[in-house]
Backbone as ProteinMPNN parsed JSONL, in Angstrom:
{"seq_chain_A": "XXXXXXXXXXXXXXXXXXXXXXXXXXXXXXXXXXXXXXXXXXXXXXXXXXXXXXXXXXXXXXXXXXXXXXXXXXXXXXXXXXXXXXXXXXXXXXXXXXXXXXXXXXXXXXXXXXXXXXXXXXXXXXXXXXXXXXXXXXXXXXXXXXXXXXXXXXXXXX", "coords_chain_A": {"N_chain_A": [[-94.173, 224.762, -344.468], [-90.767, 224.735, -343.643], [-88.766, 223.655, -340.999], [-85.688, 224.33, -339.649], [-82.585, 223.667, -338.002], [-79.983, 225.814, -336.963], [-77.646, 224.579, -336.903], [-76.57, 221.876, -338.336], [-76.292, 218.267, -338.812], [-74.31, 218.118, -340.633], [-72.336, 219.851, -339.816], [-71.216, 218.459, -337.658], [-70.176, 216.27, -339.006], [-68.186, 217.53, -340.497], [-66.503, 218.377, -338.447], [-65.594, 215.902, -337.511], [-64.008, 215.112, -339.604], [-61.61, 216.246, -339.189], [-58.124, 215.805, -338.861], [-57.231, 215.162, -336.246], [-59.012, 213.368, -335.222], [-58.528, 211.041, -336.543], [-58.184, 207.522, -336.808], [-59.389, 207.089, -334.339], [-61.771, 205.961, -331.995], [-65.017, 206.986, -331.877], [-67.604, 207.243, -329.781], [-71.137, 207.062, -330.133], [-72.683, 208.548, -328.241], [-70.839, 210.391, -327.497], [-70.474, 212.299, -329.346], [-70.405, 215.701, -330.518], [-73.117, 217.761, -329.528], [-75.896, 219.291, -331.009], [-77.675, 221.807, -329.901], [-79.85, 223.271, -330.898], [-81.016, 221.49, -332.658], [-81.639, 219.482, -330.836], [-83.611, 220.781, -329.266], [-85.628, 221.224, -331.18], [-86.253, 218.588, -331.846], [-87.057, 217.527, -329.381], [-89.267, 219.175, -328.903], [-91.066, 218.346, -330.774], [-93.665, 217.001, -330.41], [-95.292, 219.191, -329.62], [-94.842, 220.977, -331.729], [-95.926, 219.549, -333.864], [-98.623, 219.803, -333.34], [-99.283, 222.429, -333.704], [-99.895, 225.425, -335.687], [-97.416, 225.991, -337.467], [-96.783, 227.582, -339.602], [-97.693, 230.044, -339.048], [-96.091, 232.747, -337.88], [-96.099, 233.962, -335.292], [-97.307, 231.988, -333.705], [-95.5, 229.897, -334.09], [-93.12, 230.989, -332.979], [-93.956, 231.394, -330.334], [-94.466, 228.745, -329.604], [-91.895, 227.575, -329.729], [-90.588, 229.186, -327.821], [-92.032, 228.455, -325.527], [-91.363, 225.713, -325.39], [-88.614, 225.935, -324.887], [-88.646, 227.257, -322.401], [-89.932, 225.301, -320.843], [-88.03, 223.243, -321.048], [-85.875, 224.471, -319.669], [-87.068, 224.732, -317.139], [-87.261, 222.072, -316.368], [-84.547, 221.398, -316.223], [-83.683, 223.084, -314.106], [-85.342, 222.225, -311.957], [-84.523, 219.539, -311.783], [-81.853, 219.927, -311.09], [-82.15, 221.153, -308.588], [-83.45, 219.085, -307.216], [-81.447, 217.181, -307.249], [-79.547, 218.324, -305.601], [-80.618, 218.095, -303.112], [-81.09, 215.538, -301.01], [-83.505, 214.605, -299.85], [-85.383, 215.428, -301.621], [-85.385, 213.977, -303.901], [-87.208, 212.171, -304.866], [-89.445, 210.793, -307.343], [-92.096, 211.723, -307.107], [-91.92, 214.157, -305.684], [-90.396, 215.546, -307.535], [-92.209, 215.681, -309.676], [-94.186, 217.275, -308.536], [-92.767, 219.692, -308.099], [-92.195, 220.315, -310.749], [-94.775, 220.812, -311.623], [-95.356, 223.173, -310.22], [-93.42, 224.833, -311.379], [-94.418, 224.995, -313.963], [-96.438, 226.889, -313.802], [-95.095, 229.257, -313.901], [-94.39, 229.889, -316.458], [-94.071, 231.899, -319.435], [-96.068, 231.732, -321.422], [-99.289, 230.199, -321.348], [-99.51, 226.722, -320.996], [-100.935, 223.611, -321.6], [-101.52, 221.182, -319.01], [-101.202, 218.563, -319.878], [-99.666, 218.902, -322.302], [-97.385, 220.028, -321.177], [-96.364, 217.965, -319.523], [-95.956, 216.054, -321.486], [-93.774, 217.15, -322.789], [-91.949, 217.001, -320.671], [-91.739, 214.216, -320.459], [-90.639, 213.705, -322.994], [-88.118, 214.944, -322.742], [-87.035, 213.393, -320.669], [-87.003, 210.878, -321.893], [-85.628, 211.169, -324.395], [-83.354, 212.784, -323.927], [-81.985, 212.288, -321.343], [-79.556, 212.726, -320.045], [-78.717, 215.185, -320.811], [-77.869, 218.189, -319.719], [-77.957, 220.905, -320.3], [-78.547, 224.26, -319.873], [-80.609, 226.62, -321.357], [-79.607, 229.653, -322.299], [-80.2, 231.665, -324.068], [-82.227, 232.069, -326.949], [-82.843, 232.289, -330.458], [-84.876, 233.041, -333.253], [-84.899, 232.92, -336.69], [-86.247, 233.909, -339.808], [-86.682, 232.87, -343.184], [-86.515, 234.962, -346.119], [-88.883, 234.647, -347.599], [-90.5, 233.561, -345.706], [-90.835, 230.843, -345.468], [-89.103, 229.158, -344.19], [-87.882, 228.455, -340.979], [-85.354, 229.179, -338.713], [-83.555, 228.04, -335.948], [-81.534, 229.138, -333.307], [-79.528, 228.488, -330.504], [-78.136, 229.394, -327.318], [-76.21, 227.984, -324.847], [-75.506, 226.767, -321.487], [-73.683, 224.713, -319.297], [-75.471, 223.019, -316.801], [-74.216, 222.768, -314.367], [-72.979, 225.12, -314.048], [-74.916, 226.849, -313.349], [-76.508, 228.461, -310.756], [-78.916, 227.468, -308.526], [-79.801, 228.378, -306.131]], "CA_chain_A": [[-93.033, 225.443, -343.925], [-89.678, 223.861, -343.229], [-88.069, 224.105, -339.796], [-84.312, 223.841, -339.64], [-81.75, 224.205, -336.935], [-78.869, 226.516, -337.584], [-76.469, 223.732, -336.829], [-76.997, 220.56, -338.803], [-75.336, 217.173, -338.646], [-73.183, 218.356, -341.539], [-71.29, 220.469, -339.004], [-70.57, 217.389, -336.9], [-69.385, 215.489, -339.961], [-66.986, 218.323, -340.813], [-65.619, 218.321, -337.27], [-64.995, 214.575, -337.431], [-63.021, 214.969, -340.677], [-60.362, 216.805, -338.694], [-57.133, 214.738, -338.671], [-57.019, 214.752, -334.845], [-59.909, 212.262, -334.942], [-58.145, 209.872, -337.353], [-57.876, 206.294, -336.07], [-59.948, 207.141, -332.989], [-63.145, 205.486, -331.893], [-65.901, 208.003, -331.324], [-68.876, 206.646, -329.417], [-72.268, 207.883, -330.547], [-73.085, 209.502, -327.221], [-69.75, 211.33, -327.23], [-70.424, 213.28, -330.425], [-70.92, 217.032, -330.143], [-74.57, 217.826, -329.651], [-76.407, 220.552, -331.524], [-78.831, 222.058, -329.045], [-81.031, 223.704, -331.649], [-81.622, 220.252, -333.14], [-82.202, 218.835, -329.644], [-84.851, 221.465, -328.892], [-86.655, 220.967, -332.196], [-86.649, 217.183, -331.73], [-87.773, 217.404, -328.107], [-90.522, 219.923, -328.988], [-91.849, 217.835, -331.902], [-95.092, 216.802, -330.122], [-95.954, 220.492, -329.632], [-94.721, 221.507, -333.093], [-96.862, 218.822, -334.721], [-100.0, 220.199, -333.019], [-99.452, 223.867, -333.899], [-99.79, 225.995, -337.034], [-96.069, 226.558, -337.481], [-96.682, 228.557, -340.693], [-97.987, 231.312, -338.403], [-94.841, 233.101, -337.196], [-96.318, 234.194, -333.856], [-97.561, 230.683, -333.095], [-94.23, 229.156, -334.118], [-92.192, 231.569, -332.005], [-94.499, 231.103, -329.0], [-94.279, 227.31, -329.37], [-90.471, 227.346, -329.431], [-90.291, 229.833, -326.533], [-92.608, 227.599, -324.485], [-90.536, 224.503, -325.297], [-87.353, 226.321, -324.237], [-88.929, 227.52, -320.987], [-90.189, 224.017, -320.185], [-86.712, 222.59, -320.96], [-85.123, 225.091, -318.573], [-87.697, 224.414, -315.853], [-86.869, 220.699, -316.048], [-83.132, 221.44, -315.827], [-83.572, 223.709, -312.781], [-85.961, 221.329, -310.969], [-83.647, 218.372, -311.607], [-80.667, 220.378, -310.355], [-82.573, 221.354, -307.199], [-83.711, 217.761, -306.637], [-80.162, 216.512, -307.089], [-78.805, 218.933, -304.502], [-81.273, 217.798, -301.846], [-81.39, 214.11, -300.964], [-84.885, 214.314, -299.506], [-86.265, 215.884, -302.696], [-85.031, 213.262, -305.119], [-88.23, 211.205, -305.267], [-90.193, 211.19, -308.543], [-93.306, 212.452, -306.737], [-91.522, 215.532, -305.376], [-89.99, 216.14, -308.817], [-93.429, 215.982, -310.439], [-94.812, 218.424, -307.877], [-91.98, 220.888, -308.402], [-92.411, 220.627, -312.159], [-96.109, 221.41, -311.711], [-95.222, 224.561, -309.759], [-92.633, 225.545, -312.393], [-95.294, 225.209, -315.122], [-97.227, 228.107, -313.584], [-94.217, 230.416, -314.07], [-94.073, 230.055, -317.873], [-94.578, 233.106, -320.084], [-97.319, 231.374, -322.091], [-99.994, 229.055, -320.771], [-99.386, 225.443, -321.697], [-101.784, 222.645, -320.897], [-100.817, 220.228, -318.155], [-100.845, 217.43, -320.724], [-98.543, 219.271, -323.171], [-96.215, 220.244, -320.325], [-95.773, 216.691, -319.122], [-95.461, 215.394, -322.699], [-92.408, 217.659, -322.973], [-91.12, 216.416, -319.607], [-91.472, 212.829, -320.878], [-89.713, 213.769, -324.133], [-86.779, 215.254, -322.203], [-86.57, 212.224, -319.921], [-86.806, 209.748, -322.799], [-84.66, 211.428, -325.465], [-82.134, 213.473, -323.488], [-81.934, 212.25, -319.873], [-78.262, 213.188, -319.528], [-78.409, 216.501, -321.354], [-78.147, 219.153, -318.658], [-77.607, 222.245, -320.759], [-79.522, 225.311, -319.636], [-80.645, 227.507, -322.521], [-79.477, 231.037, -321.867], [-80.842, 232.525, -325.06], [-82.542, 231.45, -328.234], [-83.356, 233.231, -331.451], [-85.513, 232.447, -334.427], [-84.807, 233.719, -337.91], [-87.12, 233.436, -340.881], [-86.227, 233.148, -344.545], [-87.191, 236.135, -346.691], [-90.244, 234.323, -348.027], [-91.236, 233.052, -344.551], [-91.098, 229.403, -345.576], [-88.166, 228.418, -343.337], [-87.554, 229.008, -339.678], [-84.074, 228.676, -338.227], [-83.405, 228.226, -334.506], [-80.185, 229.166, -332.746], [-79.581, 228.55, -329.045], [-76.902, 229.559, -326.553], [-76.414, 227.173, -323.647], [-74.491, 226.673, -320.451], [-73.813, 223.494, -318.515], [-76.261, 223.29, -315.594], [-73.327, 222.86, -313.22], [-72.564, 226.525, -313.944], [-76.094, 227.613, -312.99], [-76.811, 228.363, -309.337], [-80.374, 227.477, -308.313], [-80.099, 228.84, -304.768]], "C_chain_A": [[-92.006, 224.417, -343.466], [-88.986, 224.477, -342.026], [-86.684, 223.489, -339.818], [-83.605, 224.377, -338.413], [-80.55, 224.834, -337.614], [-77.599, 225.68, -337.586], [-76.88, 222.302, -337.161], [-75.95, 219.507, -338.507], [-74.15, 217.315, -339.583], [-72.018, 218.985, -340.77], [-70.523, 219.437, -338.2], [-69.671, 216.572, -337.824], [-68.101, 216.223, -340.327], [-65.987, 218.278, -339.658], [-64.881, 216.988, -337.235], [-64.001, 214.3, -338.557], [-61.654, 215.523, -340.276], [-59.38, 215.67, -338.414], [-56.918, 214.309, -337.209], [-57.929, 213.592, -334.449], [-59.556, 211.0, -335.719], [-57.761, 208.717, -336.434], [-58.363, 206.32, -334.621], [-61.372, 206.61, -333.045], [-63.961, 206.576, -331.22], [-67.239, 207.319, -331.046], [-70.011, 207.607, -329.747], [-72.63, 208.937, -329.503], [-71.979, 210.484, -326.832], [-69.639, 212.387, -328.327], [-70.9, 214.636, -329.916], [-72.428, 217.075, -330.385], [-74.973, 219.227, -330.103], [-77.711, 220.849, -330.798], [-80.047, 222.576, -329.802], [-81.763, 222.484, -332.211], [-82.282, 219.505, -331.989], [-83.558, 219.463, -329.309], [-85.959, 221.182, -329.904], [-87.147, 219.522, -332.14], [-87.505, 216.97, -330.481], [-89.15, 218.063, -328.184], [-91.464, 219.399, -330.069], [-93.324, 217.577, -331.569], [-95.889, 218.121, -330.108], [-95.966, 221.073, -331.046], [-95.745, 220.857, -334.016], [-98.316, 219.24, -334.502], [-100.3, 221.656, -333.374], [-99.346, 224.26, -335.37], [-98.452, 226.721, -337.126], [-95.838, 227.496, -338.672], [-96.991, 229.961, -340.175], [-96.781, 231.672, -337.535], [-95.024, 233.288, -335.692], [-96.534, 232.88, -333.117], [-96.265, 229.883, -333.017], [-93.263, 229.676, -333.059], [-92.661, 231.31, -330.576], [-94.292, 229.632, -328.635], [-92.834, 227.007, -328.995], [-90.106, 227.97, -328.089], [-90.816, 228.988, -325.374], [-91.768, 226.342, -324.293], [-89.217, 224.799, -324.586], [-87.576, 226.56, -322.743], [-89.201, 226.229, -320.218], [-88.872, 223.268, -320.001], [-85.948, 223.151, -319.763], [-85.74, 224.787, -317.214], [-87.336, 222.999, -315.417], [-85.424, 220.674, -315.538], [-82.998, 221.991, -314.404], [-84.171, 222.808, -311.703], [-85.063, 220.124, -310.722], [-82.376, 218.743, -310.842], [-81.017, 220.551, -308.873], [-82.815, 220.015, -306.512], [-82.402, 217.015, -306.373], [-79.357, 217.046, -305.927], [-79.37, 218.562, -303.142], [-81.707, 216.334, -301.832], [-82.843, 213.794, -300.668], [-85.868, 214.746, -300.592], [-86.048, 215.098, -303.984], [-86.086, 212.259, -305.579], [-88.978, 211.703, -306.498], [-91.447, 212.005, -308.22], [-92.994, 213.917, -306.424], [-91.125, 216.247, -306.664], [-91.218, 216.555, -309.613], [-94.141, 217.197, -309.841], [-94.088, 219.722, -308.173], [-92.142, 221.303, -309.862], [-93.778, 221.275, -312.367], [-96.106, 222.866, -311.27], [-94.49, 225.384, -310.82], [-93.489, 225.87, -313.62], [-96.064, 226.52, -315.007], [-96.412, 229.376, -313.799], [-93.87, 230.683, -315.536], [-94.699, 231.329, -318.428], [-95.937, 232.858, -320.727], [-97.955, 230.189, -321.383], [-99.757, 227.826, -321.636], [-100.205, 224.439, -320.901], [-100.92, 221.704, -320.06], [-100.357, 219.029, -318.97], [-99.633, 217.75, -321.602], [-97.258, 219.448, -322.365], [-95.55, 218.912, -319.977], [-95.383, 215.813, -320.306], [-94.031, 215.859, -322.963], [-91.463, 217.112, -321.9], [-90.755, 214.975, -319.983], [-90.484, 212.789, -322.044], [-88.279, 213.992, -323.652], [-86.217, 214.027, -321.5], [-86.228, 211.058, -320.834], [-85.653, 209.991, -323.787], [-83.313, 211.96, -324.965], [-81.975, 213.464, -321.967], [-80.632, 212.8, -319.291], [-77.849, 214.544, -320.071], [-78.84, 217.539, -320.334], [-77.736, 220.562, -319.053], [-78.784, 223.185, -320.597], [-79.47, 226.264, -320.829], [-80.689, 228.95, -322.031], [-80.266, 231.961, -322.786], [-81.183, 231.689, -326.281], [-83.044, 232.53, -329.184], [-83.889, 232.452, -332.648], [-85.366, 233.432, -335.574], [-85.682, 233.071, -338.966], [-86.474, 233.749, -342.221], [-87.035, 234.329, -345.09], [-88.63, 235.848, -347.094], [-91.085, 233.721, -346.897], [-91.479, 231.552, -344.56], [-90.168, 228.56, -344.704], [-87.887, 229.19, -342.065], [-86.248, 228.366, -339.226], [-83.937, 229.025, -336.745], [-81.936, 228.181, -334.13], [-80.33, 229.259, -331.229], [-78.179, 228.738, -328.476], [-77.142, 228.858, -325.229], [-75.269, 227.315, -322.654], [-74.745, 225.373, -319.697], [-74.517, 223.839, -317.198], [-75.367, 223.394, -314.346], [-72.838, 224.292, -313.011], [-73.72, 227.418, -313.514], [-76.408, 227.386, -311.512], [-78.315, 228.466, -309.137], [-80.741, 227.903, -306.899], [-80.805, 230.17, -304.783]], "O_chain_A": [[-92.361, 223.353, -342.957], [-88.658, 225.664, -342.023], [-86.529, 222.279, -339.985], [-83.983, 225.409, -337.859], [-80.156, 224.429, -338.708], [-76.6, 226.048, -338.205], [-77.474, 221.612, -336.333], [-74.862, 219.81, -338.017], [-73.103, 216.707, -339.361], [-70.856, 218.685, -341.041], [-69.302, 219.531, -338.076], [-68.545, 216.227, -337.465], [-67.045, 215.603, -340.453], [-64.78, 218.156, -339.87], [-63.681, 216.946, -336.962], [-63.228, 213.346, -338.471], [-60.658, 215.286, -340.96], [-59.755, 214.674, -337.795], [-56.462, 213.192, -336.966], [-57.664, 212.905, -333.463], [-60.229, 209.981, -335.565], [-57.098, 208.911, -335.415], [-57.798, 205.635, -333.769], [-62.081, 206.798, -334.034], [-63.63, 207.03, -330.125], [-67.92, 206.872, -331.969], [-69.854, 208.824, -329.649], [-72.858, 210.097, -329.848], [-72.165, 211.311, -325.939], [-68.795, 213.279, -328.241], [-71.707, 214.707, -328.989], [-72.933, 216.488, -331.342], [-74.437, 220.224, -329.618], [-78.732, 220.211, -331.057], [-81.177, 222.335, -329.376], [-82.993, 222.454, -332.236], [-83.37, 218.953, -332.152], [-84.538, 218.75, -329.095], [-87.101, 220.929, -329.521], [-88.33, 219.262, -332.362], [-88.545, 216.313, -330.531], [-90.105, 217.561, -327.591], [-92.548, 219.949, -330.261], [-94.18, 217.91, -332.388], [-97.04, 218.149, -330.543], [-96.983, 221.598, -331.5], [-96.357, 221.527, -334.848], [-99.151, 219.051, -335.386], [-101.459, 222.069, -333.344], [-98.785, 223.529, -336.186], [-98.374, 227.926, -336.887], [-94.793, 228.143, -338.741], [-96.596, 230.952, -340.788], [-96.486, 230.977, -336.563], [-94.199, 232.825, -334.904], [-96.002, 232.683, -332.024], [-95.972, 229.264, -331.994], [-92.658, 228.893, -332.328], [-91.842, 231.034, -329.699], [-93.977, 229.313, -327.488], [-92.579, 226.263, -328.048], [-89.39, 227.355, -327.299], [-90.135, 228.821, -324.363], [-91.492, 225.947, -323.16], [-88.757, 223.998, -323.772], [-86.781, 226.113, -321.916], [-88.757, 226.075, -319.08], [-88.615, 222.718, -318.93], [-85.435, 222.393, -318.939], [-85.015, 224.604, -316.236], [-87.127, 222.75, -314.23], [-85.12, 220.011, -314.546], [-82.274, 221.422, -313.587], [-83.572, 222.642, -310.64], [-84.863, 219.727, -309.574], [-81.883, 217.954, -310.036], [-80.251, 220.135, -308.004], [-82.431, 219.829, -305.357], [-82.279, 216.301, -305.378], [-78.569, 216.315, -305.327], [-78.686, 218.695, -302.127], [-82.608, 215.949, -302.578], [-83.371, 212.809, -301.184], [-87.061, 214.458, -300.494], [-86.492, 215.526, -305.05], [-85.883, 211.566, -306.576], [-89.129, 212.911, -306.68], [-91.818, 212.891, -308.99], [-93.722, 214.813, -306.852], [-91.471, 217.411, -306.866], [-91.264, 217.656, -310.162], [-94.64, 218.049, -310.576], [-94.719, 220.738, -308.465], [-92.216, 222.491, -310.174], [-93.922, 222.18, -313.189], [-96.778, 223.702, -311.875], [-94.894, 226.506, -311.124], [-93.301, 226.913, -314.246], [-96.311, 227.186, -316.013], [-96.981, 230.465, -313.873], [-93.124, 231.619, -315.824], [-95.736, 231.781, -317.944], [-96.85, 233.672, -320.596], [-97.268, 229.297, -320.885], [-99.802, 227.898, -322.864], [-100.166, 224.428, -319.671], [-99.751, 221.466, -320.364], [-99.247, 218.534, -318.775], [-98.681, 216.972, -321.651], [-96.177, 219.066, -322.814], [-94.337, 218.751, -320.118], [-94.559, 214.912, -320.152], [-93.172, 215.052, -323.32], [-90.309, 216.797, -322.19], [-89.603, 214.565, -319.841], [-89.596, 211.937, -322.079], [-87.35, 213.318, -324.096], [-85.06, 213.661, -321.708], [-85.27, 210.328, -320.578], [-84.807, 209.119, -323.987], [-82.263, 211.626, -325.514], [-81.843, 214.527, -321.36], [-80.617, 213.288, -318.161], [-76.736, 215.001, -319.812], [-80.033, 217.745, -320.11], [-77.225, 221.321, -318.229], [-79.873, 222.939, -321.115], [-78.387, 226.664, -321.255], [-81.669, 229.4, -321.436], [-80.911, 232.91, -322.339], [-80.496, 230.717, -326.595], [-83.596, 233.547, -328.762], [-83.412, 231.369, -332.989], [-85.668, 234.618, -335.443], [-85.835, 231.851, -339.011], [-85.802, 234.769, -342.373], [-88.107, 234.648, -344.577], [-89.5, 236.707, -346.949], [-92.256, 233.405, -347.104], [-92.249, 231.044, -343.745], [-90.421, 227.372, -344.502], [-87.685, 230.405, -342.075], [-86.066, 227.154, -339.346], [-84.173, 230.164, -336.341], [-81.19, 227.307, -334.572], [-81.157, 230.02, -330.727], [-77.183, 228.31, -329.058], [-78.148, 229.099, -324.563], [-74.224, 227.896, -322.946], [-75.894, 224.984, -319.487], [-74.188, 224.839, -316.559], [-75.743, 224.049, -313.373], [-72.346, 224.639, -311.937], [-73.531, 228.62, -313.33], [-76.556, 226.245, -311.073], [-78.924, 229.457, -309.541], [-81.905, 227.792, -306.513], [-81.131, 230.708, -303.725]]}, "name": "protein", "num_of_chains": 1, "seq": "XXXXXXXXXXXXXXXXXXXXXXXXXXXXXXXXXXXXXXXXXXXXXXXXXXXXXXXXXXXXXXXXXXXXXXXXXXXXXXXXXXXXXXXXXXXXXXXXXXXXXXXXXXXXXXXXXXXXXXXXXXXXXXXXXXXXXXXXXXXXXXXXXXXXXXXXXXXXXX"}
């Protein structure tokens, strides 16, 4: 089975062909980011361990990855708002509590592998995933992920 995001790098390349970008320097970390690609890349350790040809397993795996992503975003936002909660130990504890609120059970190891992935690959990406959807090709051989996001600064964690 092939997993694709609904928004590929081809879309970014098309955007950059726009004449308004002519003769401008675009830094790599300033390029538009495709969150469906981000989620699939971040969730790769889980995806690699699961039978993604099974639609229910694939959808549960992606839903879990999205929920873990959002729990990290909310915990980091809460830690950032409170100076006394900004230590890594408090963050780890809050993440452990957040893990218990997920729709599907995920092992402690898998949960913290995803936390490490987020911290390593996307430390400055603070987009909260409002909604995600998965579409399958007619023959079931391709899964396409679409996500809708919002900047975490627009999300109130109080």
